[in-house]
N, C-alpha and C positions, 0 to 999 in steps of 0.2 A: 544215872537213871533217876536219882533223887531229884536232881535239878530239872530233868525233863518232866517228871510228874508234877513238880511244883509249877512249871510254866503252863502245863496243860490244865491244871486246876485253877489257874488265875483267870477270873472273869474278864471278858473283853471290855475294853474301855475306848473312848474316843482317842484319836491321835493327839498326843501331847498331854493327856491327862495323867494324873498320878494314880497308881494302883498299889495296894498293900503287898508287901513282900512276905513270903513265908519264912524268910530267914530272920530269926530273932525278933519277929514281930515288927520290924522296922518298915517305914514307909519311904520308898524311894521313887523318884520320878521315872516314868518310862521314857524311852528314847523319843525325842521330838523329830518330826519330819522337817526337813529344810523348808524355809518359807516358800521358795519357788515351787517345790514339789507339792506342798500343801495347797498352794493356790491352784495348781494344775488339777489336783484331785477335786477340789471344791467346784472348779469350773466344769469338770466333766460330769459331776454328779448333778449339779443344779446350774445349768448355763444361765448367764445373765441375759435377760431379754430387754431390748430397747423399748422404751415406752411408746405406745401407740399414740400418734398425735390426735388431738381432738378434732372433730369435724370443723370447728371454727378456725383452728390453726391451719388445717389443710386448705381450706378455702382462701385464707389470707395468703398462703404461700403460692397458690395458683395465680392469685391476682398479681402478686409481685413478679412472678415469672412472665405473665402476660404483659405487664407494664415494661419489664426489661426488654422483651422482644420487640414490642411496639416502638419503644424509644430507640432501640438499636436500628431498626429499619428506617425510622424517620431520619436519624442522623446520617445513615449511609446513603439514603436517597438524596438528602440535601447536599451530600458531598459532590455529586455530579454537577449540580447547579452552581454551587459556590465556586468550585474549581473553574467552571466555564467563565463565570464572571470575573474572577481574579486574573485568569489568563488573557481575557479580552483587554484588560487594563495594562498588564506589564509583560505578558508572554509566558509560555509554559516553563522555560528554564528558570527564570527568577522565582516563579511560584514553587517549583520543585525544590530548589536549593533552600529557600527560606522556610518552607514547610518542614522539611526533614531536619534541618538544623534545629528548629524549635522543638520538633517532636523528639529528637535524640536527647536534647537537654532535659526535657520534661521526663522522659523515660529513665534516664540516668539518675535524675534526682529522686524519682519514685523508687527505683531499684536500690538506691543507696540507703533509704530510710525505711523501706517496708520490712515487716517482720517475715522471717523465713526466706530472705533473698539468698540465692545460690550463686556460686561461682562456677565457671565453665572449666572442664578438664582440658589439658593441653591438647589431647587427641581430638577434641571436638572443634578446635579453632579452624582448621581448613574447611570443614563442612559449614561452619557458621559464616565464614567469608563468602563461600559460594551461595549460601542462602541469602546473604546480604546483597550480593550481586543480582540475584533473581528478583528480590522483593523491591529494591529501590531502582537501580538503573534500568533493568529489563521491564518489570511490571509497571512501576509508576512512571518511568520514562516514556514507555510506549503508550500508557494510558493518558498522560497529560498531553503529549504531542498529538496523539490520536484524537482526543477530545477537542483540541483546538481546531480541528477540521470537521469533526462530527458533531453530534448533538447529545445532550445528557440522556435523553430517552433511549437512544441507540446504545450508548455506553452501558447503561444499567441493564438493558435487555441482553446484550452480548455477555455481560458478566454472569447472567443467569445460567450460562453454559458451564460454569465452573464445576458443579458436581459431575457432569458428564465427562469432562476432560480429566478430572481427578480419577474417575473410575477407569478410564482407558489407561492412564499412566500407572495406576496401581496394579492393573492386570499385567502390565509389561515389566514394571520395576519390582513390585512387591509380590508378584505371582498370585494376586487375588483373582479368583475365578469369576468369570462373567457368564451370563446366560443369554440365550437367544432373545428372551423377553427384554432384557436390558439393552441389547444391541438394537432391537426394534425401536425402543424409546430414544436411543441416541440418533437413529436415522431420522426420526420425526423432528427432533430438536435441530439437527443439522439442516433439514429441509427448511425450517423457519429462518435460519441464518441465510440460506441461499436466496429465499424470497426477498429479504431486506436488502441484501447486497445487489441482487440483480435489479431490483427496482431502482436503486441509485444509479447503477450502471446504465440502465435503459434511458434514464433521464440525463445522462451525460454529466452527472454531478460527480466528477472524478475526485474532487477534493474530499467530499464526504466519504466516498468509496475508499479512498486511501486511509482516511481516518479510521473507518471501521476495521480495515485490515490491521492497522496498528493496535487497535483495542483488542482484536483477536489474539495478537501476539502477546499483549499484556495478560490476557486470560490464561494463555499457555504458561507464561512465566509464573503467575500466581499459583496455578495448579501444580506445576512442578515443584515450586516452593513448598506447597502443602504436603505433597507426597514425600519429599526428601526430609521434611521435618520430623517424620514419625520416629526414626531412630533416636533423635535427640529428645523427643518428648517422652521416650521411655526412661530417660535418665534425668531430665530436668523439667521443671514446671513450665507451662506455656509462656508466662510472662518473662521468664529469664531468656528463653529462646527468642521471643519476639524482640525484646529489648536489644540484645546483642546483634541480632540480624539487622535490625534497622540502623543501629549505630555503625556497624561495619559497612553496610551499604552506603550510608551517608559519608563515611570516611573515604570510600572508593570514589565518591563524587567530588571530593575536595578540590582536585585540580580544576574543576569547572568554575570554582569561585574566582580563579585568577585569569579566566578568559576575558580579554578586553570587551567591555559592554555586556558581560553576562548578567550583571546586576545593575539596575538603574540606581542613581543616587537615592539612598534611603529616605532622604527628606522630601523627595518628590512623590513618594508613595502615599496615597491618600488614606484617610481613616477607614473607608469602606474596604479597600484592598487589604489593609492590615487586619481588619476584622475577619475577612475571608481566610487569610493565612492562619489566623488564630483558630478559626473553626476547623480547618483541615488538620492542623497539628494537634490541637487539644481535643476538639469534639470528636473527630474521627479516630485518632490514634490512641488517645488516653481515656476517653469516656466510653465510646461505643464498644471498645474491646472488652472492658470489664463487664458491661451489660450482657454481652454475648456469652462470656464465660459463666456469668451467674445463671443464665438460662440453661447452658450445657450441664451445669451442676445438678439441676433439678429435673431435667427432661432428657429423653433419649436423643442422641445426636441426630438421628434421622428425622425426628419430629422438629427439631430446631432448624435443620437444613431446609425442610420444606417451607419454613417461614421466609426464607430468602427469596422465594418466588414472588413475594408481594412487592419486592423492591422495584422491579421495572414498572409496575402499575403505579406505585407512589411517585416515582420519578417522572413518569409521563404526565401524571396529573399536576405535579408541581411545575413542570416545564410549561404546560398549557396555561396554568394560572399566572405564573410570574414572568415567563419568557415569551409568552404568546407563540409557542412552538406549534406548528401545524402538523398534526398527526394524520398520515395518509392511510388509505385502506390497506395498502401493502404492509404498513407497520403493524396494523391490528392482526392481519393474517399471520405474519411472521411471529408476532408475540404469542398468539394462540398456539401455534405449532411448537415454539420453543418451550413455553410453560407446560404444555401437555406432555412433551417428551421428557423434560427434566423431572416433572412430578412423577411420571411413570417409572423412570429409572430409580428415583429415590425411594418410592414405595416398594418397589421390587427388592431393593437393597435391604430394607428393614424387614421384609417378609421372611 
């Protein structure tokens, strides 16, 4: 009881402080709380608040995000034109092989030296191989061979269907719920595709019609790649998943390098074509992607996705300026329907 009364009479003191002891007038330190526990107590009592950015810093960040999105869309829009020009010179297969060989080398180099690079778990290798099959042979194979028969403006417009196809696949594979409002938007977008395809069919332009169908297959491959990447993105950063998917997809295409006549003699490829391949490999795969990721870091994904709807308009304008591509009334009607339907679906998703 004597020790209990002495403890009760002892005045309270902060954690870790020294208090006088009643025993023989000595001063002994009180028990100290472990550093982790003490830190937890301090954080619960007075949580640390992140500093509020100044108005000037917020405006600067918005300008940087806007610049990143604008640059990304310009690079992506130019991809259709550059690929069309390069394929006209040497064909779709050489462009695909040289592009992804260069892109894989650049991505591996960046992955090797960038800070925070991750390695894949063995259990993820089969899925990465399948993703590589989707993103290179299926997506880019169908895209390049389709574009060799179609036009850059058609390719960009059909790729604007990607959010709608992703939503359909996510509902089937990931069990994400859809709504009648979203289905209505999908129907409007699909009507735009029908307008463009039927116009080509009525004109008996079967080559462009077949090219558009191949591009639609490429859109499906890219959308399936996007949906199936979600489990990996929960365990790895996007750059790691993208790097190994492209590298594995390129590896699956290695036998094509040994097909007789698959590649023309490299010395016969002109500087303009080499510049186009460099643009596709570095500009599209290595530069545009980080700009997209920077925008995603600072904006909601739905807001960034809506920005992709400007790509068909930019591509059509660039095609008209540089390639003298004739844009028909049916193209504008189909474009209006596709962009309206996709925008409706994306805004309903974020609501």
